[in-house]
Structure formats: structure tokens, C-alpha cells
KOLGUDO-115281 format. One line per 2 residues: number of its first residue (from 1); their letters; for each residue x, y, z of N, C-alpha, C. Coordinates in Angstrom, 2 decimals, padded with zeros to 5 digits. Example, Ala and Ser with C-alpha at 12.3 -4.5 7.8 and 13.67 -1.06 7.14 Angstrom:
BEGIN
1> AS> 013.19/-005.69/007.80/012.30/-004.50/007.80/013.20/-003.30/007.80 | 012.85/-002.25/007.08/013.67/-001.06/007.14/012.90/000.03/007.87
***
This chain:
BEGIN
1> MA> 039.19/005.01/-017.13/038.29/004.80/-016.30/038.11/003.56/-015.97 | 037.27/003.20/-014.86/037.97/001.96/-014.56/036.14/001.10/-015.08
3> TA> 036.44/-000.17/-015.38/035.49/-001.25/-015.98/034.39/-001.41/-015.35 | 033.44/-002.26/-015.96/032.10/-003.07/-014.91/032.85/-004.22/-014.33
5> NQ> 033.92/-004.75/-014.90/034.20/-006.41/-014.07/035.23/-005.31/-012.80 | 035.99/-004.23/-013.21/036.27/-003.84/-011.89/035.79/-003.66/-010.94
7> LH> 034.67/-002.81/-011.33/033.67/-002.59/-010.04/033.09/-003.78/-009.28 | 032.43/-004.76/-010.37/032.11/-006.02/-009.74/033.31/-006.61/-008.85
9> SA> 034.55/-006.70/-009.25/035.43/-007.24/-008.46/035.77/-006.44/-007.14 | 035.51/-005.26/-006.95/035.97/-004.42/-006.19/034.69/-004.14/-005.09
11> LA> 033.36/-004.43/-005.69/032.09/-004.52/-004.66/032.17/-006.32/-004.03 | 032.71/-006.94/-004.93/032.60/-008.49/-004.12/032.72/-008.86/-003.14
13> GH> 033.95/-008.15/-002.23/033.62/-008.30/-000.77/033.19/-007.54/-000.07 | 032.17/-006.47/-000.20/031.78/-005.31/000.27/029.87/-005.83/000.43
15> TG> 029.63/-007.09/000.71/028.03/-007.60/000.76/027.62/-007.50/001.78 | 026.95/-007.14/001.89/026.10/-007.31/003.17/025.93/-006.18/004.47
17> KG> 025.47/-005.92/005.48/025.10/-004.89/005.95/026.72/-004.41/007.08 | 027.27/-005.50/007.57/028.44/-005.15/008.15/029.70/-004.93/007.56
19> NG> 029.34/-005.19/005.98/030.88/-004.88/005.16/030.47/-003.47/004.07 | 029.78/-002.86/004.46/029.60/-001.43/003.05/030.99/-000.77/002.90
21> IS> 031.00/-000.27/002.05/031.86/000.73/001.88/031.44/001.98/001.09 | 032.22/003.06/001.19/031.75/004.05/000.99/031.92/004.62/-000.51
23> AK> 030.77/005.42/-000.93/031.52/005.78/-002.40/032.79/006.39/-002.49 | 032.97/007.41/-001.79/034.23/008.12/-002.11/035.60/007.07/-001.88
25> VL> 035.23/005.68/-000.89/036.44/005.03/-000.91/036.46/003.89/-001.72 | 035.11/003.49/-002.33/035.42/002.62/-004.03/035.95/003.40/-005.11
27> AA> 035.24/004.66/-004.91/035.77/005.76/-006.32/037.33/005.52/-006.25 | 038.04/006.10/-004.67/039.51/006.24/-004.94/040.52/004.34/-005.23
29> RL> 039.37/003.67/-004.86/039.99/002.40/-004.97/039.86/002.15/-006.82 | 039.06/002.15/-007.49/039.06/002.14/-008.89/040.07/003.31/-009.42
31> GL> 040.13/004.26/-008.65/040.97/005.42/-009.40/040.57/006.23/-010.16 | 039.01/006.68/-009.65/038.08/007.16/-010.27/038.46/008.94/-009.30
33> GD> 038.68/009.97/-010.35/038.22/011.36/-009.71/037.40/011.15/-008.58 | 036.32/010.95/-009.06/035.04/011.41/-007.91/034.11/010.73/-008.00
35> TR> 032.92/010.71/-006.99/031.72/010.19/-007.09/030.69/009.78/-008.19 | 031.10/010.90/-009.12/030.15/011.13/-010.05/030.59/010.19/-011.06
37> QL> 032.00/010.25/-011.45/032.22/009.29/-012.41/031.94/007.43/-011.66 | 032.11/007.68/-010.27/031.36/006.27/-010.11/030.26/005.98/-010.60
39> RK> 029.26/006.74/-010.33/027.87/006.90/-010.43/027.74/006.38/-012.01 | 028.27/007.24/-012.73/028.16/007.27/-014.21/028.96/005.20/-014.28
41> LV> 030.05/004.82/-013.56/030.50/003.40/-014.19/029.15/002.71/-013.75 | 028.64/003.01/-012.43/027.09/001.79/-011.99/026.61/001.88/-012.90
43> TQ> 026.20/003.00/-013.41/024.87/002.90/-014.21/025.13/002.37/-015.51 | 026.47/002.33/-015.98/026.77/001.14/-017.49/027.06/-000.12/-016.98
45> AI> 027.37/-000.28/-016.12/027.39/-001.73/-015.27/026.11/-002.42/-015.31 | 025.06/-001.47/-014.98/023.86/-002.04/-014.68/022.84/-001.97/-016.09
47> EE> 023.12/-001.00/-017.20/022.44/-001.14/-018.39/023.35/-002.13/-018.87 | 024.15/-002.63/-019.14/025.39/-003.48/-019.57/024.52/-004.99/-019.01
49> DG> 024.43/-005.15/-017.77/023.86/-006.49/-017.25/022.35/-006.58/-017.74 | 021.44/-005.35/-017.94/020.43/-005.49/-018.17/020.39/-005.80/-019.69
51> SR> 021.38/-005.61/-020.74/020.98/-006.05/-021.75/021.31/-007.25/-021.98 | 022.50/-007.80/-021.12/022.51/-009.23/-021.24/021.73/-009.86/-020.56
53> SA> 020.86/-009.93/-019.94/019.69/-010.33/-019.32/018.59/-010.28/-020.47 | 018.37/-009.41/-021.48/017.15/-009.20/-022.19/017.90/-010.47/-023.06
55> AR> 019.25/-010.34/-023.27/019.67/-011.22/-024.45/019.02/-012.88/-023.88 | 019.02/-012.94/-022.59/019.25/-014.37/-022.06/017.66/-014.54/-022.33
57> RA> 016.76/-013.49/-021.78/015.53/-013.93/-021.62/015.22/-014.40/-023.46 | 015.61/-013.29/-024.40/015.24/-013.48/-026.22/015.65/-015.13/-026.46
59> TA> 016.68/-015.42/-025.85/017.17/-017.02/-026.65/016.46/-017.80/-025.40 | 015.81/-017.99/-024.60/015.16/-018.45/-023.10/013.89/-019.12/-024.09
61> TT> 013.30/-017.78/-024.58/011.94/-018.24/-025.32/011.54/-018.91/-026.51 | 013.15/-019.04/-027.06/012.62/-020.02/-028.48/012.18/-021.22/-028.23
63> SR> 011.32/-021.63/-028.82/010.67/-023.13/-028.47/011.68/-024.16/-029.09 | 011.60/-025.02/-027.85/012.55/-026.46/-027.73/011.18/-027.50/-026.65
65> PP> 011.61/-028.25/-027.09/010.92/-029.36/-026.91/011.50/-029.58/-025.09 | 010.71/-029.78/-024.33/011.25/-030.66/-023.14/012.40/-031.30/-022.95
67> PK> 013.12/-031.92/-022.28/013.73/-033.31/-021.97/012.82/-034.11/-021.40 | 013.33/-035.75/-022.04/012.90/-036.58/-021.99/012.43/-036.93/-020.43
69> SW> 013.71/-036.39/-019.71/013.16/-036.57/-018.48/012.37/-036.01/-017.45 | 011.48/-034.70/-018.35/010.43/-034.02/-018.20/009.61/-034.35/-018.08
71> SR> 009.45/-035.30/-019.14/007.86/-036.07/-019.33/007.13/-037.10/-018.29 | 006.08/-037.01/-018.26/005.33/-037.53/-016.81/004.89/-038.94/-017.52
73> PS> 005.13/-039.68/-016.19/005.41/-041.58/-016.43/004.20/-041.44/-016.77 | 003.81/-043.26/-017.53/002.82/-043.70/-018.27/002.02/-043.73/-017.47
75> SF> 002.16/-044.01/-015.91/000.97/-044.34/-015.57/000.31/-043.27/-014.58 | 000.63/-041.90/-015.16/000.19/-040.15/-014.75/-001.43/-040.84/-014.83
77> TT> -002.27/-040.55/-013.91/-003.11/-040.19/-014.39/-003.85/-038.71/-013.64 | -005.13/-038.35/-014.25/-005.31/-036.89/-014.02/-006.77/-036.80/-013.12
79> TA> -007.03/-038.12/-012.94/-008.06/-038.63/-011.99/-007.88/-038.56/-010.78 | -008.99/-038.40/-009.78/-008.46/-038.60/-008.26/-008.69/-040.20/-008.08
81> PS> -007.76/-040.63/-007.46/-008.02/-042.28/-006.57/-008.93/-042.61/-006.15 | -009.75/-043.92/-006.04/-010.96/-044.06/-005.37/-011.18/-044.31/-003.98
83> TN> -011.39/-044.09/-003.33/-011.38/-044.08/-002.05/-012.43/-044.89/-001.57 | -012.41/-046.29/-001.77/-012.97/-047.51/-001.12/-012.36/-048.37/-000.34
***
């Protein structure tokens, strides 16, 4: 059976309205017997990507201080300037 990486590679040139590909043609290019196997592969790829995204979100929520380049300048004021 094809892998998620092979699926991504096969789909890379088929983005956009004018570049679509049918499920039958895609299944044949990936060496799959029918479109049902293709649907199973797509589902696996989505789940795999979802778990990677969840892992990225989990590591992104760890508390780290912001970089010094993000700090406000010392001249920053929270009051509006006078209009005199």
C-alpha cells in the first residue's frame, strides 16, 4: 500500500480548480486497487497530520519568556499624548 508521503507527492501538482485529478486516476497512480483503498489512505494521512499538529500545539503551549526583541521600548507609554 502507498504511504502518506506518496499521496502528498502525487497530489502536489494537482492543486487548484484547473488541476484536479479523479480518485480513480489517483488510485491507479499510487498502485491502489480501488478508490476505497485511496479513501483509507487519505483518512490515515489526515489522522497522522492531525496528531502531528496536536503535538506541535502541545509543545507550543509550554511557557517560555518572549524574545527580548519582542519587549516594549522603555519610552512606551500607555497614556495618550497631549493635544496642546
